[in-house]
N, C-alpha and C positions, 0 to 999 in steps of 0.2 A: 218447586217441588211438585207443581201441578202438571208440568209437561214432562213427558218421558225423555230422558237424556239421550243424545245421539250415541250410537255404538262407537266405542273408541277403536283405534287401530289395533290396540293390543288385543281386545276382545275379538275383533274381526279376524285376527291372525290365529286365534285359537288358544292364546295364552290366558292363564288365569288372571282375573283382575286383582287389584290390591285388596288384601284382606281387610274387611271392615273393622271398625273400632267399636267393640261391643262390651257389655257389662260383665263383671265377674259373676254376677248373679244370673247371667245368661240373658241379659236384656240388651237391646240395641239403644244407642244414644246418638244424638245429632252430631254430624261432623264438626259443627261449630261448637267448640268446647264451652262457649259462653251461654249456650242454650241450656235451660234446665226444665225439667218437667215440673209443673205446678201440681203438687200432690193434693191440693184442695179443689181441683177442677177436673172434669172429665177430659181425657185427651181427645184431640181431633184426629179422625182417621184421614189419611191422604185421599184426595180426590182421584177418581179413575182417570188415567192418562189416555190421550188419544193415540191410536196406533200410527206409527210413522209410515209414510208411503213407501212401498217396495221399490227398490232400484231396478228399473227395466231397461237401462241403457246397456246394449250388448257389448259396447266398447270397454266397459269396465270389468267384464267377466274375466278377461284374459289376465288381468292383474291380480286376481284373487289367488291365494295360495291353495294348496291341496286341502281337502276337507280335514278338519281337526278330528282328533279322537272323540269318541262319544262322551259328552260331559256326564258328570255324576248325576245320580238321581235327584239330589237336593237342588243342583243347579238347573236341571231340566224342569223341575217343579217350579222353581222361582221364575224361570223365563216364560212359562206358559201362563195364559190368562187365568185359568182355573187355579194354578198353583199360587199365583199372586194373591188371589182372593183368599185361599186357605191360610197362607202365611200372614196376610193382613189381619185375618180374624184371630189367629193365634196371638199375634203381637198385641192386638187390641185387648184380648182377654188378660194377657199378662199385665198390661198397663193398668187395667181396671183393678188389679189387686193392690195398687199403691206401692209395690215393691220394685217393679221394673221401670226402666227409662229407655227411650227409643231414640236412635239417631237415624236420619234419613238414609235410605239406600243400603241398609245393613241387615244381616241375618242374626237371629237370636242365638243364645247358648255359647257365646264366645267371651273370653275373659276381658275385663276392662278395669281401668283404674277407678278407685272408689273415692268418695268424699271430695268432690270438686276436682277430680282428676289428680289427687295428691298421693294416694296410696295404691301401689301396685298390688296385684293379687297375692304376690309372695309376701309383701310386708303386711298386708291386712290379714292374710291367712295365718301368719305367725302369732297373731293375737288370740287365736283359738286352737283347739285341740281336735284334729281329725273331724272337722265338721264342714258342711256345705255353707259357705259364707255368702250372705245376701245383704244388700244395703238399700237404704232409702234416704234421700237427702232433700233438704229445703234449699232454695236458692241462696247463694252466698251474697249477703247484703253488706253494705257499708254501715256507717253510723245511723242509728235510728233512735226514736224516742224510747224504745225498749232496750234494756241493757243486754238482752240476748239477741245477737245478730242472726244466728242461724244454727242448725243442728244437722248432724248426719248420724244415722243409726246403722251399725253393722251387727248382723245377727248370725249366730252359728246354729245350724239345724242338723240334727241327727235323726234319721228315720222320719223326716218331715216334722219333727217336734223341736220347738225352740229350746236350746240348751244353754246358751249364753248370749250376752249382748255387750257391745262396746259402743259408747256414745261419744262422738266428737262434737265440740261446740266452739263457737267464736263469740266472745262476750266482752262487755266493758265492765270492769270491776269498779271504775270510778263512781258509778251511780249506786252501788250496793251499800246498804247500811243496816244496822240492827241485826236481826236474826239471819238475814240473807248473807251479810258480810261475815258473820261468825261461822255460818255453815260452810262457806267456801274456805275460810281460813283453817277451820278445824280439819277439813278433809285433805287440803293440798299443802299444808305446812307442817304436817306431823313428822315424827322422827322416823317414819318409814320412808320418807321421801329423800332421794339422793340428788344433790345438785348435778346438773348436766355438764357444767364446765365448758371450756372452749369458747368463752365469751358469750355464751347463751344464758340469758336470764330465765331459768326454768329448772324444774325438778321432775323426778320420775320415781315410781315404785312399781311393783307388780300389778297394782290396781288403779293407780292414778298417774297422770302426767300433765304438766302445763309448761307453756313457754310464753313469755311476754312479747307482743308485737312491737317492733321499733316505732319510733315516732314518725318515720318516713311512711308508715302505713296509714297514717291519719289523713283525713280528707282535706285538712287545711293546715297552714303553718300557725305557729303560736308566737305571741309577743314576748319579749324578754320579761322574765319573772312569772309568766303564765305557766300553770302546771297542767300538762296534757293528761287526760285520763288514762288509766292503765287498761290496756286491752290484751286479752290472753286467748290462746288456743288451748283447749283442754281435751284430755281423753279420760274416760271413766269406765271401769269394769267392776261390777259387783260391789261388795261392801268396801268402804275406804279403809277400815281397820278390822279385817277378819280375825276371828279368834285364833285361827291356826292356818298357816300356809307352810308346807314343807319346803326345805331349802332348794330342792331341785326345781320345783314349780316356781318358786320365788325368783330364782336366777333366770329361768327361761322367760318369765313374765316381765322382769325388769329389762332384759335385753330387748324384748319385742316392743315394749311400751316406749322405751327411750328412742329406739330407731323410728318408730311410727310417729311419735310426736314431732320430731325434727322434720321428717318428710312432710307431715301434715302442715306444719307452719310454713315450710318452704312453698308448698302448693298454694296456700292462702296468700302469701306475700306475692307470688307470681300473678295470681288472679287480681289482686289489689293494685298491681303495678308498683310494688315497693322495690327498693334498691337492694336490700340485703338478701343473702342466701347463706344457709348454714351447712357445714359439712356434717356427715353422720357422726354422732357422738362416739367417743372411745368406749371401750368396755369399762363400765362403771365399777366402783368398789362393790364387793359382795353385798347382797341385800341384807337388811337388818334382822331377818328372821333367824332364830336359833342362837348361833355362836356369838352374836354381837351384844346379847344381853349380859350385863355385868353386875356383880354384887354392888349394893349401895355402900358408899363410904359416908358414914353419918357426919363426919367432920368436913367432908368436901362433897356436898350433894351435887350430882351430875359432873363430878370432877372439878368443880369450881372452888378455888381457894377463897375462904371466908364465908362460904354459904353452908351453914350448919343446919342439920336436921334437928328440930326441937326434940327434947327427950320424950315428951309426951306423945310424939308421933312415931317413935321408933318401934320396930317389930316386924312380924311376917308380912304385914300389909304394905310395908315400904322396905322391901329387901332387894329389889332388882331395878336396873335402869337401862335405858337404851337411848343413844344419842344419834343425831343425824349422821349418816355415813359420810366419810370424807372430811369430817371436821374433828378438831382436837380441842378438848377443854382447855381453858386458860390460854387460848391462842386466837389468831384471826379467824374470820368466818368467810371461807372462800365463796360460797354461794349466796352470801348475804342473809341467810336464814339458818338458824340452828335451834333444834327442839330437843328436849329430853323428857321422855316418858318414864314415870316411876310407879312401881307397884309390886305385884307378885311376879315371879319369873314367867308364868304363863297367863298373866293378866295384868298388864301395865296400866291399871285403871285408877291409880290413886291421885296423881297430879301430873300435869304437863307444864314445863317451863319453856317458853319460846322467846327467842330474840330475833327481831326483824330489822335488818340494817339497810334494806332497800327503801328509800323514801316513799316510793309509790305504794309499795305494799304496806309500809308503816301507816300511811294515811288511811288505807282500807281497814287495818286492824284497829285504828283509833276510833272508828265509827261503829264498832260492834256493840258498844253499850249506849243506851239511850240517855236522855236527860234526867231520868228518874234515878240513875245510879248514884251511889254515895261518892262524893269526891275524895280524892287523896291529895295530900299536900306534899311540899318539897320543892326541889329545883325544877321539876318538869310539871306535867299535867297528867292526871290519872283519875280513875274511878273504879269502883267495884260493886258488883251486884251478885247475890247468890254465891256461887263458887267461882266466879270469874273476876279477875283483876287485870286491868290494862293500864300501863303507864308509858308516856311518851316523853322524849327529850330531844332538843335540837343539838345536832352534832356537826362535826366538820363537813360531812358529806350530805347533810340534810337530816330530816327527822328519822328517829329510830323508835321502835316500839318494843315493849317488854310485857310478856303475858304470863300470868300464873292461873292455871285452870284446874280446879279440883273436880275430878270426874265424878259422875253419878255412880253409885255402887251397881255392880252387875246384877242382873235379875237372879234372885235366889241367894245373893250374898247377904247373909244375916250377921256378918261380923260387925260388932259395935264400933262406932266412930266417935272420936272426941268431938265435943261441941265447938271447940275452937277451930278457927280457920287456918289450915296449913298454908294456903296461898298467901294470906296476909302476913303470916308469920315469917315466911322466907322471902317475900317480895323485896323488902328494903335491901337485904344483903345480896340478893340475886341481881337487882338492877345496878347496884354499885359495882359488882364484879364484872358484869357484861358490858356496862357502859364504857369501861376502860378499853375493852377489846375492840369496840366499834368506833372509837375516836370521839367519845362524848366527854371525856374527862371524868371527874368525880360527880356523880349524880346522887343526891340524897333524897330518900322517900320517907314521908311520915305517914304512919297508919294509925287511925283512931284506935285507942285502947279497947273501947267497947266492941270494935269489930272482931276482935279475936275471940270473943266469947259468944258470938251470935251463931246459932245453927244456920247452915246454908242448905240450898237445894230444895 
């Protein structure tokens, strides 16, 4: 990069050189796709190159074609010594902002793929609404002592003001526990999330998306019986459970997020040297906003036979339910995750019941409660603390987890709540019903009698 490259035959003939590969934010990047700008260090400006000696051999002049048309102003500027200095200063200034990245021999302000070369400007732009999309990314690392491998931030600007942001990340969930494990589970396994299908372990909504990386993306092989950690690629935009999203925006957001997460994981797998590639997902079932909220059946909570809502819990507070799209109550779970949120029609914030039949995700969910949680008895293992109850059982395809989460009342909600725990009240019948659907057989849960009368939260 320190020596000026020789002029190619194409340029000598007056033809335009190949268009450089530059960022959608308008920034240049190295031709080597493996090079990344370290955002924590100041970039190094290229050293001034020596001028090549002029060809003075008259015998070569006759072979030269007729003079090409006058090049454009930008090309003339780039070829001049002073123009090179001006462009170099401009690119240096852009690099200093921490937003742009530079590739050798290229000009700024041309579109490039974002987030480790995974997302085209079209795919990334669909995540936003009529904004100027810019991105900044950290190098794509493999396994580290930190569970977060890397991040890429895409930001939408309107009138030079930040309007929205979508964050892509690659992380290992196998190391999360306690509050961190619960925070991820709460955001990415809710009833808003739709399974991607097509052999992809992952889900998407208008605000969140995730896909699990196959074991071939790990840096080593595993011995028989050894359990590889779960690594995922995620996308996050705004609140995970917004109070209101209209159906049109929800449909557009779901389509954009589902396509982007598959393109993103394919790009990550390519950079990691993994074997698999996934096709774009089909059009997913309609997003759960609006029409998918159904009245609660007190005798079949969340549509499950045998799961009855206690009489003391019935009323306006528990009048509507929403279940993971693409799944049917009392049937198989195609995406290995099914959630049901129950509450008011425009605030499903009373209780969430979740079944996780994927063994790797089940191990994550099993770690959300610490050692101080009160144990639960029965055929499996479980515990409860506050408004959260988690129970696991060993099934034909590995471990499964069952969760009952009593949500905190919304701010300003003064409606009185019964002192008894709704989660503990429905957990035994819920586990028994769902365990049969995921191949666990009959699983009995025993709940301490005193637990039903303890105020939680």
